[in-house]
N, C-alpha and C positions, 0 to 999 in steps of 0.2 A: 743744289748739287752739279758737282761736277762731269759734261758729257763727253770729256780726251779722251778718249780712252785710243792709247799708241796701237799701231798697226791693225785697224780697222775696218771696212771702210762701213759708210753711212749704213746702211740696212743693217749688216751684223752689228752696230755701234746700239742704233734705236732696241731693238730684239731683247738685247746682250743689257740694259738698261731696264726695260722694261719687266725682264725674269729678277737682277736684281732689287728692285723696286718690291717684287709682288714678297721675295720671299725677305726683306726686310719687315715688311705688311705684318707678315705672319710670323715673322717673332715681337715685334713691337719696336725694334731697333732702329737707327735711322745714324749712317754712318756720315760724319762732317766730310769725310773723301772715303766717297763711294771704290774709288780704283780700289781702293783696300781693302774691302771686300771681295772684288772681284778677281784681285789675288789670292786670296785665302780660299776662292771656289775654283782656281784651276789648277786641274792637274800637272804636269811637266811630262805625262804625253801629248796632251794637247801643244807644249810647246814645239815642242821634237816632233810630231808629224805636220805643224804647221810650217817648222822651220822657220820663225825666229830665232835661233841659239842660242847657247848656255847663257848667256848674260837678259836673256827679256823673264816677266814676272813668270812669278811658278811658286803657290803653296808652299816650298820648303823652308826656307827659310822662317816663314811666319809660324810653322806647326812647330820648327824646333821652340819657338819664341811662347808657344801658347802652350805645348808641353810646359815648360816651368811654371809660367802661368796659374797653369790648372795643378801641380805638384803644389805647390807652394797655397794654393786659396783652398783646394780641399785641405789641406792642412790646419789652413788656418781654421776652416770651417769646422774641421774635427774636436783641435782644438777648444774653440768657447762652447759650441757643443756639447764635449763630455769629461771637467771638469774636474771627476775623479776616475780617467782613464788611464789609461796604463798605457807605457810606449809603445809597448807589440800590439794592442789590441786598437789604438789607433793608425801604428802601420797595415796590420790584416787590412782594419776597414778601408785605408784609404785605397792598397794596391786590385781591393776590391772594386771601387768606385771609379778606379783610374782603370781596369783594363781592356783589353781592347774590344771585349765584346761588351763590357755596358759601355763602354763610346759610340761605336754603332748603332746600336741597338737605340741611342737618345739620336744619334744621328738619324736615323732614319725616322723619328719620331717627328724631326722639325721639319724632313724634305728633302733635307742637303742631297742626299744623290742623285732628283731630279736636278738642282742650283747646279751639280756641280760641273765645270767645262771639260770633258779629258777628250782624249784622241778616240778615231775610229775605232781603230784596230785592239786598243785600251777599254773601249764598251762593248766589240764586239764577240769580248774576253769574258767579259760579266764583268765589269770593274765598276759599279751600277751596286752591286751588292757583297764590292769583297769588304770584308769587316779591317781590314788596315787600311786599309784607302776612305771610307769611310770616319774611320778613326780620327785618323791624320786630318784631315780636312776639316772634324770638330777643331780642333788644337790649333790648324789653324786661323778657322774664323774665331774663335776664343784670344788667339794672338792677336791678330787683325782689330777687333774691336777695344784688344789691352791699349793698342799700340792710338787708336784714334782718341779714343774717352778716359785712359787712362787706370790706372790700378783699382781706386774703389767703382767704378760701371762695370770694371771685369768680376770684379766679386760677384755683385749681382748679377751679373747674370748667369756665373756659374753654377751661384745659388740657387738660382730656377731654376736651369737646365738640368743640375744632378743637382737638387734638392732632396727629391723622392728616391732618388736609389742608393744615395745619405741614407734617410731614413729606415732603406728595405733593409741593408748593410749592416745598420746598428741592432736592427728587431730582427734579427739572426738570431737565433743558437747559439754562444759561443759555445768552445771547443776548444783545450789546450791546441797547442801546435803536435805533440807528440801522438794523441788523439786520430787528429786528422788523417798525418800523416802512416798512420797502424791503420786506422779505417779502407785511405784509398790503397796501399799496395796491399790487402788483403781480397778488395772487389774490385779493385781495374789491375793487379798484378800478377794473382795468383802466387806474391810471398809477402814475407816478412821486414822490418826497417833493421838493422845491428846496429847500436849505439859500442863504443870501443872507447875504454880510456890511453889516452895517444898520452897523456903529459901531465905530472901537478909539479907545478911550481909555487918559491914563494914561501917566506915562516907560515907558521901557523895558523894566527892571527886572520894571516892576508894570503892564505890560501888562492892559487885561481888552478883549474881544473882545463883540461881543455879537453873536446869529444870530436871522433868520429864519426858518424853516421852512414853507414851504405846502405843503398837502398838498388835490388837487381842491375847489379854490376857494376856498379858503380857510387863513390865515398864522396862525401859528400866533408868539406869543414876542414882541419879541426875549432873548434867554437868555443870558446871562453866560459866561464861560470865559477858563482862563488863556492858552489858543490858539482856535485856532480851531476846532483839531480839539476840542477839550472842549467848545466853545461847542457848536456840533455834535449833542454827543452830549447833553447837556444839550436844545437845541431841542427831541430825537428825543424824551426824557424827556417833555417836557413836553405832544409831541401823544399821546406813548400814555397817560399817565393822562390826558389830556383825550378819547380816543376811552374808554379805558377807563368813564369816568363819566356818558358820553353817551347806552350802551343799553344793556339784559343782554344782547343778539343779537350786540353790538358789540366784548364782552366775550367772550363765546363763543369771537367769533372769534380777535380774541387770546390769548386764552387755551390756541387750536390752533398759532398760531402759536409761541407758551413755548414750546412739545411736555407742556402740563400733560393730565394726563388729562378729554379730554371731555368722559365720565362722570357727574362730579361736577358741569359747568354744562348741564350737557340738562337739561328740566323730567321 
């Protein structure tokens, strides 16, 4: 294992290597290139604060790669795990599994906050407890393992880390998107969604309906469907994913509506 870390003195080098070895051992991993693990667990704030310059190694590029690897791997796992699952159900489960709250919870469970290196200012502002930072670092770790070991090993790691989350999401009570959005709107927004047909086009046997969903002063769509009912479901699905990505708190509230365990979405 290489111990040549650029821009570190000997004592810092030794301490960092010890921390990385402990972290690897806790996950039963062994990187061929330990610098990749070091980079995955180094936040930009550490580089900036140390004055190492924009080109120094932090985890953002690995995060970008890990996000793509994670999405593909979870899609593959769900495709194999649910051979009869509809596209909508697979997409819904995937979005829940790779959501920021879920990834942050997994990151905490494997001791990633303690292994993450960040600037002192970021740490004093609570960086080690920030969901976004922990989720990003987990994605960077996956990206680093993918570069170091390849696609199959990355898939195995993702299955091991996210497997329980995937099973919980699969086992959760299933509701259609219109029901989810209606319950969410009634319970948390004190209003109801409204669906309106914007247009219908095509010949009678291949009719396509376009529906807009209006909720809390905002319009989403239009979304297409072969029937008006299908188009309304598509519109509700679009609203669901838009809300899911809007904030961690909204994602948590949606998770409570879909019947997922609240424990994994709470800080």
